[in-house]
C-alpha positions in Angstrom: -26.8 8.3 10.0 -24.8 7.2 7.0 -25.7 8.4 3.5 -24.7 6.5 0.3 -22.6 8.5 -2.2 -25.7 8.7 -4.6 -27.8 10.4 -1.9 -24.9 12.8 -1.0 -24.6 13.8 -4.6 -28.4 14.3 -4.8 -29.2 11.4 -7.2 -31.9 8.8 -7.1 -31.2 5.1 -6.6 -28.7 3.7 -9.0 -27.1 0.6 -10.2 -23.5 -0.6 -9.4 -22.1 0.5 -12.8 -23.4 4.0 -12.3 -22.1 3.9 -8.7 -18.6 3.1 -9.7 -18.6 5.6 -12.6 -19.8 8.3 -10.2 -17.1 7.4 -7.6 -14.3 7.9 -10.3 -15.6 11.5 -10.8 -15.4 12.4 -7.1 -12.5 14.1 -5.2 -12.4 14.8 -1.5 -10.6 17.4 0.4 -9.7 18.2 4.0 -7.5 20.0 6.3 -5.8 18.7 9.4 -3.7 20.4 12.1 -0.1 19.4 12.8 1.6 20.9 15.9 5.3 21.7 15.5 8.2 21.5 18.0 7.8 25.2 18.8 4.0 24.7 19.4 3.0 26.4 16.2 0.0 25.0 14.4 0.5 24.1 10.7 -2.4 23.1 8.5 -2.0 20.3 5.9 -4.4 20.3 3.0 -5.1 17.0 1.2 -6.9 16.2 -2.1 -7.9 12.6 -2.6 -9.4 11.1 -5.8 -12.0 8.5 -5.1 -11.5 6.5 -8.3 -8.3 4.8 -7.2 -7.9 6.4 -3.8 -5.0 8.4 -5.1 -3.5 11.3 -3.1 -3.7 14.0 -5.8 -2.4 17.0 -4.0 -1.1 18.3 -0.6 0.2 21.6 0.7 1.0 23.1 4.0 0.2 26.6 5.4 0.0 28.4 8.7 -3.1 30.3 7.7 -5.7 28.5 5.4 -7.6 31.4 3.9 -10.3 31.0 1.2 -8.0 32.5 -1.4 -5.1 30.1 -0.5 -7.6 27.1 -0.7 -8.9 28.3 -4.1 -5.3 28.5 -5.4 -4.7 24.9 -4.1 -7.7 23.6 -6.0 -6.4 25.3 -9.2 -3.0 23.7 -8.6 -4.5 20.2 -7.9 -6.7 20.3 -11.0 -5.1 22.0 -13.9 -6.8 22.5 -17.2 -9.5 19.9 -17.8 -8.6 17.5 -15.1 -11.2 18.6 -12.5 -13.5 16.1 -11.0 -17.3 16.4 -11.4 -17.9 16.5 -7.6 -15.9 17.8 -4.7 -16.7 16.4 -1.2 -15.6 18.6 1.7 -16.6 19.5 5.3 -18.2 22.9 6.3 -15.1 24.5 7.6 -15.3 28.4 7.5 -12.0 28.4 5.6 -13.8 27.4 2.5 -15.2 30.9 2.0 -16.6 32.7 -0.9 -13.4 32.8 -3.0 -13.0 29.1 -2.7 -16.7 28.3 -3.7 -16.5 30.8 -6.6 -13.3 29.1 -7.9 -14.8 25.7 -7.6 -18.0 26.8 -9.4 -15.9 28.5 -12.2 -14.0 25.2 -12.7 -17.3 23.4 -13.3 -17.0 21.3 -10.1 -20.1 20.5 -8.1 -19.4 21.4 -4.5 -20.9 18.9 -2.0 -20.3 19.9 1.6 -21.1 17.2 4.1 -23.5 17.6 7.1 -22.1 19.4 10.1 -20.1 17.2 12.5 -20.5 14.2 10.1 -17.0 13.1 9.2 -18.2 9.6 8.1 -19.8 11.3 5.0 -16.2 12.0 3.8 -14.7 8.6 4.7 -11.8 8.2 2.3 -10.0 11.4 3.1 -10.7 11.0 6.8 -9.3 7.5 6.8 -6.2 8.7 5.0 -5.7 11.4 7.5 -6.1 9.0 10.3 -3.7 6.5 8.8 -1.2 9.2 8.0 -1.3 10.5 11.6 -1.0 7.0 13.2 1.6 5.6 10.9 3.9 8.6 10.4 3.1 12.2 11.3 2.3 11.7 15.0 5.5 9.8 15.6 7.8 12.6 14.3 8.9 15.9 15.6 7.9 18.6 13.0 10.3 21.5 12.8 8.4 23.8 10.4 6.5 24.1 7.1 9.4 22.9 4.9 9.9 19.8 7.1 6.2 18.9 7.1 6.1 19.3 3.4 9.0 16.9 3.1 7.3 14.4 5.4 4.0 14.6 3.4 5.9 14.3 0.1 7.6 11.0 1.2 4.3 9.7 2.7 2.5 10.6 -0.6 5.0 8.6 -2.6 4.6 5.6 -0.3 0.8 5.8 -0.2 0.4 6.2 -4.1 3.1 3.8 -5.2 3.5 1.1 -2.5 0.7 1.0 0.0 -1.9 -1.6 -1.0 -5.7 -1.2 -0.7 -8.3 -4.0 -0.5 -10.7 -2.0 -2.5 -8.1 -2.0 -5.4 -7.5 -5.7 -5.3 -4.5 -5.3 -3.0 -2.9 -2.9 -5.6 -1.5 0.5 -5.0 -3.4 3.6 -6.3 -0.9 4.2 -9.1 -0.7 0.4 -9.8 2.2 -2.0 -9.4 3.7 -4.7 -11.6 3.3 -8.2 -10.4 6.7 -9.7 -9.7 6.6 -13.5 -9.9 10.2 -14.5 -9.8 13.3 -13.5 -7.8 14.5 -13.2 -4.3 12.3 -11.1 -1.9 14.1 -8.0 -0.6 12.8 -5.6 2.0 13.5 -1.9 1.2 13.0 0.4 4.2 10.8 3.5 3.5 9.5 6.3 5.6 12.6 6.3 7.8 12.2 2.5 8.3 8.6 2.7 9.7 7.5 0.6 6.7 9.1 -1.6 4.1 8.5 -2.2 0.5 8.9 -5.8 -0.4 10.2 -6.5 -4.0 11.7 -9.3 -5.9 15.1 -8.8 -7.5 
Protein backbone atom coordinates (compact mmCIF):
# COMPACT_ATOMS: atom_id res chain seq x y z
CA UNK A 1 0.00 0.00 0.00
CA UNK A 2 1.29 3.47 -0.89
CA UNK A 3 1.12 6.35 1.60
CA UNK A 4 1.17 10.02 0.54
CA UNK A 5 3.91 12.13 2.11
CA UNK A 6 1.39 13.91 4.35
CA UNK A 7 0.24 10.63 5.88
CA UNK A 8 3.83 9.45 6.29
CA UNK A 9 4.64 12.65 8.17
CA UNK A 10 1.55 12.23 10.37
CA UNK A 11 -0.42 15.19 9.02
CA UNK A 12 -4.06 15.54 8.04
CA UNK A 13 -5.20 16.15 4.45
CA UNK A 14 -3.50 19.17 2.91
CA UNK A 15 -3.57 21.43 -0.13
CA UNK A 16 -0.99 21.46 -2.94
CA UNK A 17 0.80 24.53 -1.60
CA UNK A 18 1.30 22.85 1.76
CA UNK A 19 2.31 19.63 0.02
CA UNK A 20 5.09 21.36 -1.95
CA UNK A 21 6.26 23.36 1.08
CA UNK A 22 6.49 20.13 3.11
CA UNK A 23 8.42 18.40 0.33
CA UNK A 24 11.09 21.11 0.40
CA UNK A 25 11.68 20.38 4.10
CA UNK A 26 12.26 16.64 3.66
CA UNK A 27 15.50 14.74 3.16
CA UNK A 28 15.80 11.01 2.50
CA UNK A 29 18.72 8.74 3.37
CA UNK A 30 19.67 5.21 2.48
CA UNK A 31 22.58 2.79 2.31
CA UNK A 32 23.40 0.46 -0.55
CA UNK A 33 25.99 -2.28 -0.89
CA UNK A 34 28.69 -2.23 -3.55
CA UNK A 35 30.94 -5.29 -4.02
CA UNK A 36 34.59 -4.70 -4.85
CA UNK A 37 36.97 -6.57 -7.15
CA UNK A 38 38.29 -8.47 -4.10
CA UNK A 39 34.72 -9.46 -3.05
CA UNK A 40 34.69 -7.00 -0.17
CA UNK A 41 31.40 -5.27 0.64
CA UNK A 42 31.38 -1.48 0.78
CA UNK A 43 28.41 0.56 1.96
CA UNK A 44 27.55 3.82 0.24
CA UNK A 45 25.45 6.28 2.25
CA UNK A 46 23.35 8.86 0.36
CA UNK A 47 21.43 11.93 1.50
CA UNK A 48 18.90 13.33 -0.98
CA UNK A 49 16.93 16.57 -0.56
CA UNK A 50 13.33 16.25 -1.73
CA UNK A 51 12.91 19.93 -2.68
CA UNK A 52 14.95 19.84 -5.91
CA UNK A 53 15.98 16.17 -5.77
CA UNK A 54 19.54 17.26 -5.02
CA UNK A 55 22.13 14.72 -3.89
CA UNK A 56 23.30 16.53 -0.77
CA UNK A 57 25.85 14.13 0.68
CA UNK A 58 27.47 10.74 0.16
CA UNK A 59 30.14 8.74 1.92
CA UNK A 60 31.58 5.23 1.81
CA UNK A 61 32.50 2.82 4.62
CA UNK A 62 33.13 -0.84 5.27
CA UNK A 63 31.15 -0.85 8.53
CA UNK A 64 28.17 1.54 8.86
CA UNK A 65 27.76 1.95 12.63
CA UNK A 66 25.22 4.22 14.32
CA UNK A 67 28.06 6.54 15.38
CA UNK A 68 29.40 6.77 11.82
CA UNK A 69 25.91 7.48 10.45
CA UNK A 70 25.35 10.16 13.12
CA UNK A 71 28.60 11.83 12.05
CA UNK A 72 27.47 11.72 8.40
CA UNK A 73 24.19 13.48 9.24
CA UNK A 74 26.16 16.21 11.01
CA UNK A 75 28.42 16.56 7.95
CA UNK A 76 25.47 16.61 5.55
CA UNK A 77 23.57 19.30 7.49
CA UNK A 78 25.97 21.71 9.18
CA UNK A 79 24.68 24.55 11.34
CA UNK A 80 21.07 25.53 10.60
CA UNK A 81 20.65 23.71 7.27
CA UNK A 82 18.92 20.61 8.68
CA UNK A 83 15.61 19.58 7.12
CA UNK A 84 12.42 19.37 9.15
CA UNK A 85 11.92 15.66 8.34
CA UNK A 86 14.21 12.75 7.58
CA UNK A 87 12.79 9.70 5.77
CA UNK A 88 14.75 6.48 6.14
CA UNK A 89 14.33 2.71 6.29
CA UNK A 90 14.40 0.59 9.45
CA UNK A 91 17.94 -0.71 9.11
CA UNK A 92 19.53 -1.68 12.43
CA UNK A 93 22.50 0.50 11.57
CA UNK A 94 20.40 3.55 12.48
CA UNK A 95 20.87 2.87 16.18
CA UNK A 96 20.54 4.94 19.33
CA UNK A 97 23.50 7.25 18.58
CA UNK A 98 22.04 8.10 15.17
CA UNK A 99 18.50 8.70 16.47
CA UNK A 100 19.83 10.85 19.34
CA UNK A 101 21.87 13.01 16.94
CA UNK A 102 18.90 13.51 14.61
CA UNK A 103 16.66 14.47 17.54
CA UNK A 104 19.32 16.88 18.90
CA UNK A 105 19.50 18.58 15.48
CA UNK A 106 15.73 19.19 15.58
CA UNK A 107 14.98 16.79 12.73
CA UNK A 108 11.82 14.71 12.92
CA UNK A 109 12.86 11.14 12.16
CA UNK A 110 10.34 9.28 9.96
CA UNK A 111 11.29 5.62 9.39
CA UNK A 112 9.25 3.88 6.70
CA UNK A 113 7.30 0.67 7.27
CA UNK A 114 9.30 -2.58 7.17
CA UNK A 115 9.92 -3.95 3.65
CA UNK A 116 8.30 -0.88 2.05
CA UNK A 117 10.92 0.80 -0.18
CA UNK A 118 8.15 2.59 -2.15
CA UNK A 119 7.64 4.83 0.90
CA UNK A 120 11.11 6.29 0.26
CA UNK A 121 10.84 6.55 -3.55
CA UNK A 122 13.23 9.37 -4.44
CA UNK A 123 16.36 7.96 -2.85
CA UNK A 124 15.44 4.41 -3.93
CA UNK A 125 15.11 5.62 -7.53
CA UNK A 126 18.43 7.46 -7.29
CA UNK A 127 20.15 4.30 -6.06
CA UNK A 128 18.57 2.21 -8.82
CA UNK A 129 19.56 4.73 -11.49
CA UNK A 130 23.07 5.07 -10.07
CA UNK A 131 23.49 1.29 -10.14
CA UNK A 132 22.08 0.78 -13.65
CA UNK A 133 23.80 3.73 -15.29
CA UNK A 134 27.20 3.68 -13.63
CA UNK A 135 28.22 1.63 -10.60
CA UNK A 136 27.17 -1.86 -11.79
CA UNK A 137 29.15 -1.43 -15.01
CA UNK A 138 32.45 -0.70 -13.25
CA UNK A 139 34.99 -2.74 -11.34
CA UNK A 140 35.38 -1.15 -7.90
CA UNK A 141 38.89 -1.45 -6.43
CA UNK A 142 38.24 -0.07 -2.94
CA UNK A 143 36.84 2.75 -0.80
CA UNK A 144 38.80 5.55 -2.46
CA UNK A 145 37.81 4.35 -5.94
CA UNK A 146 34.11 4.12 -5.03
CA UNK A 147 34.27 7.58 -3.45
CA UNK A 148 35.76 8.94 -6.70
CA UNK A 149 33.03 7.26 -8.77
CA UNK A 150 30.25 8.59 -6.52
CA UNK A 151 31.78 12.07 -6.65
CA UNK A 152 31.72 12.13 -10.45
CA UNK A 153 28.18 10.75 -10.49
CA UNK A 154 27.03 13.35 -7.93
CA UNK A 155 28.40 16.13 -10.13
CA UNK A 156 26.62 14.69 -13.16
CA UNK A 157 23.36 14.12 -11.26
CA UNK A 158 23.23 17.57 -9.64
CA UNK A 159 24.50 19.70 -12.52
CA UNK A 160 23.64 17.89 -15.77
CA UNK A 161 20.96 15.22 -15.35
CA UNK A 162 17.47 16.56 -16.08
CA UNK A 163 14.32 15.69 -14.13
CA UNK A 164 10.76 15.87 -15.40
CA UNK A 165 9.58 16.97 -11.94
CA UNK A 166 11.87 20.02 -12.24
CA UNK A 167 10.64 21.04 -15.69
CA UNK A 168 13.55 19.21 -17.37
CA UNK A 169 16.06 21.15 -15.29
CA UNK A 170 18.94 19.81 -13.19
CA UNK A 171 18.76 19.93 -9.37
CA UNK A 172 21.26 22.81 -9.22
CA UNK A 173 19.69 24.56 -12.20
CA UNK A 174 21.12 25.15 -15.65
CA UNK A 175 21.12 28.24 -17.82
CA UNK A 176 19.16 28.00 -21.06
CA UNK A 177 21.50 28.24 -24.06
CA UNK A 178 19.60 29.51 -27.09
CA UNK A 179 22.34 30.11 -29.65
CA UNK A 180 25.53 28.40 -30.77
CA UNK A 181 26.68 25.08 -32.12
CA UNK A 182 25.68 22.00 -30.10
CA UNK A 183 28.68 20.06 -28.77
CA UNK A 184 28.60 16.75 -26.88
CA UNK A 185 30.94 16.58 -23.89
CA UNK A 186 31.52 13.00 -22.66
CA UNK A 187 31.08 12.54 -18.90
CA UNK A 188 31.18 9.56 -16.56
CA UNK A 189 33.85 7.88 -18.70
CA UNK A 190 31.74 8.41 -21.82
CA UNK A 191 28.65 6.63 -20.46
CA UNK A 192 26.72 9.90 -20.74
CA UNK A 193 27.12 13.15 -22.61
CA UNK A 194 26.46 16.74 -21.67
CA UNK A 195 25.13 18.66 -24.67
CA UNK A 196 26.00 22.36 -24.62
CA UNK A 197 26.03 25.22 -27.10
CA UNK A 198 29.29 27.07 -27.74
